[in-house]
C-alpha positions as CSV (number, residue, x, y, z in Angstrom):
1,M,0.0,0.0,0.0
2,L,2.7,2.5,0.9
3,D,4.8,1.6,-2.2
4,H,1.8,2.5,-4.3
5,F,0.8,5.6,-2.3
6,L,4.4,7.0,-2.3
7,T,5.2,6.3,-5.9
8,Q,1.8,6.8,-7.6
9,V,0.2,9.4,-5.4
10,V,2.8,11.4,-3.5
11,N,5.6,11.4,-6.0
12,T,3.3,12.2,-8.9
13,K,1.7,15.1,-7.0
14,K,-1.9,14.0,-7.4
15,L,-4.4,16.8,-6.8
16,K,-1.5,19.3,-6.9
17,G,0.4,17.4,-4.2
18,K,-2.6,17.3,-1.7
19,A,-4.2,13.9,-2.4
20,K,-5.0,11.7,0.6
21,G,-5.6,8.0,1.1
22,M,-7.8,5.9,3.5
23,V,-7.0,2.4,4.8
24,V,-10.1,0.4,5.6
25,T,-9.5,-2.4,8.0
26,Q,-11.6,-5.3,9.5
27,S,-11.7,-4.2,13.1
28,I,-10.4,-1.6,15.5
29,E,-7.6,-3.9,16.6
30,S,-6.6,-4.3,12.9
31,A,-6.8,-0.5,12.5
32,I,-4.5,0.0,15.5
33,R,-1.9,-2.6,14.1
34,Y,-2.1,-1.0,10.7
35,F,-1.6,2.4,12.1
36,M,1.5,1.5,14.1
37,A,3.0,-0.4,11.1
38,I,2.4,2.5,8.7
39,R,3.7,5.0,11.2
40,T,6.9,3.0,11.5
41,I,7.5,2.6,7.8
42,L,6.8,6.3,7.1
43,A,9.4,7.2,9.8
44,D,11.9,4.9,8.3
45,K,11.4,6.4,4.8
46,Q,11.5,9.9,6.3
47,A,8.2,10.6,4.5
48,P,7.1,14.3,4.5
49,F,3.7,13.4,6.0
50,K,2.0,11.5,8.9
51,V,-0.8,9.0,9.3
52,L,-4.0,9.3,11.4
53,I,-6.3,6.8,12.9
54,A,-10.1,7.0,13.7
55,F,-12.2,4.8,15.9
56,S,-14.7,5.2,18.7
57,G,-14.2,4.4,22.4
58,K,-11.3,2.5,23.9
59,K,-9.6,-0.7,22.7
60,T,-7.1,-2.9,24.5
61,V,-4.5,-4.6,22.2
62,D,-1.6,-6.7,23.7
63,G,-2.5,-5.5,27.1
64,I,-2.3,-1.8,26.2
65,E,-5.4,0.5,26.1
66,Y,-5.7,2.7,23.1
67,T,-7.9,5.7,22.2
68,E,-8.1,7.8,19.0
69,A,-7.0,10.9,20.8
70,G,-4.1,9.2,22.6
71,M,-2.7,7.7,19.3
72,N,-3.1,10.9,17.3
73,G,-2.0,13.2,20.0
74,F,-5.0,15.6,19.9
75,A,-8.7,15.6,20.6
76,E,-10.9,13.2,18.7
77,T,-13.0,16.0,17.5
78,D,-10.0,17.5,15.6
79,T,-9.2,14.4,13.5
80,A,-11.2,15.5,10.4
81,E,-9.7,19.0,10.5
82,K,-6.2,17.7,10.9
83,L,-6.6,15.3,8.0
84,D,-7.4,18.3,5.8
85,S,-3.9,19.8,6.5
86,D,-0.8,19.0,4.5
87,E,0.8,17.4,7.6
88,Y,-1.4,14.3,7.3
89,R,-2.0,12.3,4.1
90,L,-3.3,8.9,5.3
91,L,-6.2,7.8,7.6
92,V,-6.7,4.3,9.0
93,V,-10.3,3.3,9.9
94,A,-12.4,0.3,10.8
95,N,-16.0,1.7,10.7
96,K,-15.8,5.3,11.7
97,Y,-15.7,7.7,8.8
98,L,-16.8,5.0,6.3
99,T,-20.1,6.8,5.9
100,G,-21.0,10.5,6.1
101,F,-17.4,11.6,5.9
102,D,-16.7,14.4,3.3
103,Q,-13.0,14.9,2.5
104,P,-12.6,16.2,-1.1
105,K,-8.9,15.5,-1.2
106,L,-9.4,11.8,-0.7
107,A,-8.3,10.0,-3.9
108,V,-7.2,6.5,-2.9
109,T,-8.8,3.8,-0.8
110,Y,-7.0,0.6,0.4
111,V,-9.5,-2.0,1.5
112,D,-8.9,-5.0,3.8
113,K,-12.4,-5.5,5.0
114,K,-15.6,-7.2,3.9
115,L,-17.8,-4.6,2.3
116,Q,-21.5,-5.4,1.5
117,G,-24.6,-3.6,0.4
118,L,-25.0,0.0,1.2
119,L,-21.9,0.1,3.3
120,A,-19.8,-0.8,0.2
121,V,-21.4,1.9,-1.9
122,Q,-21.0,4.6,0.8
123,A,-17.4,3.6,1.7
124,L,-16.1,3.5,-1.9
125,S,-18.1,6.6,-2.8
126,R,-16.0,8.6,-0.4
127,L,-13.7,9.2,-3.4
128,N,-16.4,10.9,-5.5
129,R,-16.3,14.3,-3.7
130,A,-15.3,17.1,-5.9
131,A,-12.1,19.0,-5.0
132,N,-12.5,22.6,-6.1
133,G,-9.2,24.1,-7.3
134,L,-7.3,20.8,-7.3
135,G,-8.4,19.6,-10.7
136,K,-9.7,16.3,-9.4
137,K,-10.4,13.9,-12.2
138,T,-11.6,10.3,-12.6
139,E,-8.1,9.1,-13.4
140,D,-6.8,10.4,-10.1
141,L,-9.0,8.0,-8.2
142,F,-7.8,4.5,-7.2
143,I,-9.1,1.6,-5.1
144,L,-6.9,-1.3,-4.1
145,D,-9.0,-4.1,-2.6
146,F,-7.4,-7.0,-0.8
147,F,-10.6,-8.6,0.5
148,N,-13.6,-8.3,-1.8
149,T,-14.1,-9.9,-5.2
150,V,-15.4,-8.2,-8.3
151,D,-18.7,-10.1,-7.8
152,D,-18.9,-8.8,-4.2
153,I,-18.7,-5.2,-5.3
154,K,-20.9,-5.7,-8.3
155,A,-23.6,-7.2,-6.0
156,A,-23.4,-4.3,-3.7
157,F,-23.7,-1.6,-6.4
158,D,-26.3,-3.4,-8.5
159,P,-29.3,-2.1,-6.6
160,F,-28.0,1.5,-7.1
161,Y,-26.5,1.6,-10.5
162,T,-26.8,0.0,-13.9
163,A,-24.1,-2.7,-14.1
164,T,-21.6,-2.5,-16.9
165,S,-18.8,-4.9,-17.7
166,L,-16.1,-4.9,-20.3
167,S,-16.2,-7.6,-23.0
168,E,-12.5,-7.8,-23.0
169,A,-9.4,-6.3,-21.4
170,T,-8.1,-2.9,-22.5
171,D,-5.0,-3.2,-24.8
172,V,-2.5,-0.6,-23.9
173,N,-0.6,-1.2,-27.1
174,V,-3.1,1.0,-28.8
175,L,-1.2,3.9,-27.2
176,H,1.7,3.1,-29.5
177,E,-0.5,3.3,-32.5
178,L,-2.2,6.5,-31.5
179,K,1.1,8.2,-30.7
180,A,2.5,7.2,-34.1
181,Q,-0.6,8.5,-35.9
182,L,-0.6,11.8,-34.0
183,D,3.2,12.3,-34.6
184,D,2.8,11.8,-38.4
185,V,0.3,14.6,-38.7
186,G,3.0,17.2,-37.8
187,V,0.9,19.4,-35.5
188,Y,3.7,19.4,-32.9
189,E,7.4,18.8,-32.9
190,W,8.9,16.6,-30.2
191,A,11.3,19.3,-29.1
192,E,8.2,21.4,-28.3
193,V,6.7,18.6,-26.2
194,D,10.0,18.2,-24.3
195,D,10.2,22.0,-23.8
196,F,6.7,22.3,-22.6
197,V,6.9,19.4,-20.1
198,A,10.2,20.5,-18.7
199,K,8.8,24.0,-18.1
200,Y,5.5,22.8,-16.8
201,F,7.0,20.6,-14.1
202,S,9.5,23.2,-13.1
203,G,6.6,25.5,-12.2
204,V,7.2,28.3,-14.7
205,D,4.6,31.0,-15.2
206,A,1.7,30.1,-17.6
207,Q,2.8,33.0,-19.9
208,Q,5.9,30.9,-20.8
209,L,3.8,27.8,-21.5
210,S,1.0,29.3,-23.7
211,P,3.3,30.3,-26.6
212,I,4.5,26.7,-27.0
213,I,0.9,25.4,-27.2
214,D,-0.1,28.3,-29.5
215,V,2.5,27.3,-32.0
216,A,1.1,23.8,-32.4
217,A,-2.5,25.1,-32.4
218,E,-1.6,27.5,-35.2
219,R,-0.1,24.7,-37.3
220,F,-3.3,22.7,-36.7
221,T,-5.6,25.6,-37.6
222,T,-3.8,27.2,-40.6
223,E,-0.2,26.2,-41.5
224,L,-0.8,22.6,-42.3
225,E,-3.9,23.4,-44.3
226,L,-5.8,20.4,-42.9
227,E,-9.2,19.5,-44.1
228,D,-12.0,19.7,-41.6
229,N,-12.3,15.9,-41.5
230,D,-8.5,15.6,-40.9
231,K,-8.7,18.1,-38.1
232,A,-11.6,16.2,-36.5
233,D,-9.6,13.0,-36.9
234,F,-6.6,14.4,-35.1
235,K,-8.6,15.8,-32.3
236,I,-10.5,12.6,-31.7
237,K,-7.3,10.6,-31.6
238,A,-5.7,13.1,-29.2
239,K,-8.7,12.9,-26.9
240,Q,-8.6,9.1,-27.0
241,F,-4.9,9.0,-26.2
242,V,-5.4,11.3,-23.2
243,K,-8.3,9.4,-21.9
244,I,-6.7,5.9,-22.2
245,Y,-3.4,6.9,-20.8
246,G,-5.0,8.8,-18.0
247,Q,-7.0,5.7,-17.0
248,M,-4.1,3.3,-17.4
249,A,-1.3,5.3,-15.8
250,S,-2.3,4.4,-12.3
251,I,-1.9,0.7,-12.8
252,L,0.7,0.4,-15.5
253,P,3.7,-1.7,-14.1
254,F,6.1,0.2,-16.3
255,E,6.7,3.7,-17.5
256,V,6.9,5.0,-21.1
257,V,8.3,8.5,-20.6
258,N,7.2,9.7,-24.1
259,W,3.6,8.7,-23.4
260,E,3.6,10.7,-20.1
261,K,5.1,13.7,-21.9
262,L,2.6,13.6,-24.8
263,F,-0.3,13.1,-22.3
264,W,0.5,16.5,-20.6
265,F,1.1,18.3,-23.8
266,L,-2.1,17.1,-25.4
267,K,-4.2,18.0,-22.3
268,F,-3.3,21.6,-22.8
269,L,-3.4,21.5,-26.6
270,I,-6.8,19.9,-27.1
271,P,-8.9,22.9,-25.9
272,K,-7.2,25.0,-28.5
273,L,-7.9,22.7,-31.4
274,I,-10.9,24.3,-33.2
275,V,-12.9,22.0,-35.5
276,R,-15.7,23.4,-37.5
277,D,-19.0,21.6,-36.9
278,P,-20.2,20.3,-40.3
279,Q,-23.7,19.7,-38.8
280,G,-24.1,23.4,-37.7
281,D,-25.9,24.5,-40.8
282,V,-28.2,21.4,-40.7
283,L,-29.1,22.2,-37.1
284,D,-30.0,25.8,-38.0
285,E,-32.2,24.6,-40.8
286,L,-33.9,22.1,-38.5
287,L,-34.7,24.8,-35.9
288,E,-36.1,27.2,-38.5
289,S,-38.3,24.5,-40.0
290,V,-40.0,23.6,-36.7
291,D,-42.9,25.7,-35.4
292,L,-42.7,25.3,-31.7
293,S,-45.9,27.3,-31.1
294,T,-47.9,24.4,-32.4
295,Y,-46.8,22.1,-29.5
296,G,-49.0,21.7,-26.4
297,L,-48.3,20.3,-23.0
298,E,-50.3,17.5,-21.4
299,R,-49.5,16.0,-17.9
300,T,-49.7,12.3,-18.2
301,K,-48.1,11.3,-14.8
302,L,-47.8,12.9,-11.4
303,G,-45.6,11.5,-8.6
304,H,-44.6,8.6,-10.8
305,T,-41.8,6.4,-9.5
306,I,-39.0,5.9,-12.1
307,G,-37.5,2.4,-11.8
308,L,-33.8,2.1,-12.6
309,D,-32.7,-0.4,-15.2
310,D,-30.7,-3.0,-13.4
311,A,-29.9,-5.2,-16.5
312,E,-26.3,-6.0,-17.1
313,T,-24.6,-4.4,-20.0
314,E,-21.5,-5.5,-21.9
315,V,-19.4,-2.9,-23.7
316,D,-16.2,-2.9,-25.6
317,P,-13.1,-1.4,-23.9
318,Q,-12.3,2.2,-24.5
319,N,-9.8,1.3,-27.1
320,P,-10.4,-1.8,-29.2
321,N,-9.0,0.2,-32.1
322,P,-7.7,3.8,-32.6
323,R,-10.6,6.0,-33.4
324,G,-10.8,8.9,-35.8
325,A,-13.0,10.8,-38.2
326,H,-12.2,8.5,-41.1
327,G,-13.2,5.0,-42.1
328,S,-16.9,4.8,-41.2
329,D,-19.1,3.4,-44.0
330,A,-22.4,3.6,-42.2
331,E,-24.2,6.9,-42.3
332,Q,-25.2,7.4,-38.7
333,D,-25.9,10.8,-37.2
334,P,-23.9,11.1,-34.0
335,L,-26.5,13.5,-32.6
336,D,-29.2,10.9,-33.0
337,L,-27.1,8.2,-31.4
338,I,-26.4,10.4,-28.3
339,I,-30.1,11.4,-27.9
340,N,-31.3,7.8,-28.4
341,S,-28.9,6.7,-25.7
342,F,-30.3,9.3,-23.3
343,N,-33.9,8.5,-24.2
344,E,-33.5,4.7,-23.6
345,R,-32.5,5.4,-20.0
346,H,-34.6,8.4,-19.0
347,F,-37.6,8.8,-21.3
348,Q,-39.3,5.4,-21.2
349,G,-43.0,5.9,-21.7
350,W,-42.6,9.6,-22.6
351,S,-45.2,10.6,-25.2
352,A,-42.9,12.8,-27.3
353,T,-41.8,11.3,-30.6
354,P,-38.1,11.0,-31.4
355,E,-38.3,14.0,-33.7
356,E,-39.8,16.1,-30.9
357,Q,-37.2,14.9,-28.4
358,R,-34.5,15.9,-30.9
359,V,-35.9,19.4,-31.2
360,K,-35.8,19.8,-27.4
361,F,-32.1,18.9,-27.2
362,V,-31.2,20.9,-30.3
363,S,-32.9,23.9,-28.8
364,I,-30.9,23.7,-25.6
365,L,-27.7,23.0,-27.6
366,K,-28.2,26.1,-29.8
367,Y,-29.0,28.3,-26.8
368,V,-25.7,27.3,-25.2
369,Q,-23.7,27.8,-28.4
370,Q,-25.1,31.3,-28.9
371,Q,-24.0,32.6,-25.6
372,P,-21.5,35.5,-26.0
373,N,-19.0,33.8,-23.7
374,Y,-19.4,30.2,-24.9
375,Q,-16.2,30.3,-27.0
376,T,-14.0,31.8,-24.3
377,H,-15.5,30.2,-21.2
378,V,-16.1,26.7,-22.6
379,V,-14.4,25.9,-25.9
380,D,-11.1,27.7,-25.3
381,N,-11.0,27.3,-21.5
382,A,-8.1,25.1,-20.5
383,D,-9.2,25.1,-16.8
384,V,-11.4,21.9,-16.6
385,Q,-13.2,22.9,-13.5
386,N,-14.1,26.5,-14.6
387,R,-15.1,25.2,-18.0
388,E,-17.5,22.7,-16.4
389,L,-19.0,25.3,-14.1
390,A,-19.5,27.7,-17.1
391,L,-21.2,25.0,-19.2
392,Q,-23.5,23.9,-16.3
393,K,-24.6,27.5,-15.8
394,M,-25.4,27.9,-19.6
395,I,-27.4,24.6,-19.6
396,N,-29.3,25.7,-16.5
397,D,-30.1,29.0,-18.1
398,A,-31.3,27.3,-21.2
399,V,-33.7,25.0,-19.4
400,N,-34.9,27.9,-17.2
401,Q,-35.5,30.1,-20.3
402,Q,-37.7,27.4,-21.8
403,R,-39.6,26.5,-18.7
404,K,-42.9,27.9,-19.9
405,S,-42.9,26.0,-23.1
406,E,-41.2,22.9,-21.7
407,L,-42.7,22.6,-18.2
408,E,-42.4,18.9,-18.0
409,L,-38.8,18.9,-19.0
410,Y,-38.1,21.8,-16.6
411,K,-39.6,20.0,-13.6
412,L,-37.7,16.8,-14.3
413,Y,-34.5,18.8,-14.7
414,S,-35.0,20.8,-11.5
415,Q,-36.4,18.1,-9.3
416,D,-34.5,14.9,-10.3
417,P,-30.7,15.1,-9.7
418,A,-30.0,12.0,-11.8
419,F,-32.0,13.4,-14.7
420,K,-30.2,16.7,-14.5
421,Q,-26.8,15.1,-14.5
422,A,-27.7,12.9,-17.4
423,M,-29.1,15.9,-19.3
424,Q,-25.9,17.8,-18.7
425,D,-23.7,14.9,-19.8
426,T,-25.7,14.5,-23.0
427,I,-25.4,18.1,-23.9
428,R,-21.7,17.9,-23.2
429,R,-21.4,15.0,-25.6
430,M,-23.3,16.8,-28.2
431,L,-20.9,19.8,-27.9
432,S,-17.8,17.5,-27.7
433,V,-16.3,19.4,-24.8
């Protein structure tokens, strides 16, 4: 556990060097023994942080009585506050703090305890808290479970979430293919990647980093004279590389330095890669051709309970093959695919036709795109957290603006958190941001 935490969390400066971990043990006695062993190892390694323990009451181990306050060296009521400081990075628990504990900097959980039902969901969901200002992402989270099987965790989460499993393992070799294809386009030169990464990790001012990214972005936009389809192809492959590497980096038993360098370079380059939407004109024509004044509202259900789909789903891995904008023979409208996917899960029994549903989504989409600050606050914004907040506000405004004509949609969006999140995710996919 400490080998992983020190090398993959501390040394890599997860969450800007503030990421924390929790060790979940079988009993208070186990927690005490874990705490003492971890404290000894950290001291031997001269680690720049300490470990805390949390448990209720008193516990006698090997003839010695222990309390949380006595082991930590301060009042039990101060444990949560102390953990938030930079001085402490690990917390050992048995039952206490497994539920109802909110620590946004928590990114890693090490499990040596049987977890079942709601306790499993609540304990593992401690990692889901957003960390404002720390750029917390999915790929920053990690769970190392020594006790429970995949089937155990699946059984615990099934009543609360739709179950999804991979049809096959992810092949990391696709990263070699993607990198080669991205290199061949000529948008960046490797000397620029090296220069950017060296400056980025040395903590230079952003004004020294932006010109490096801008040079590559200018090549992409004008100098290489790429066709719109080629631009889309490059951006899709760049996003795929970043997503796959970000997910695999936490568990790869080896390091490919060039992958790591390209990962960081592309994360900053992608927001500046502007690709014209070929469907833009089609969407404008669609909106102009529909007379929304002819639609009426009819309430068909009130206080209706929505049942979650608990059927198992099998999907392909993120990367069975490198993706791009070329090579598709079937003429499928991505917008229809996205909307259909949303409808299947959230609009079962809804009386609106697929065409009417499409109009509703397109109307919100166009409202967002027409906002004066959409380009600067969303499309060109390299700050992931601020970009997300700006987009959420625009979607909220769009739904609120249409509440009189789309009352049913407005009520679902404002009263059902799951529906609201799914709606935002769908619009985000439609916008490709």
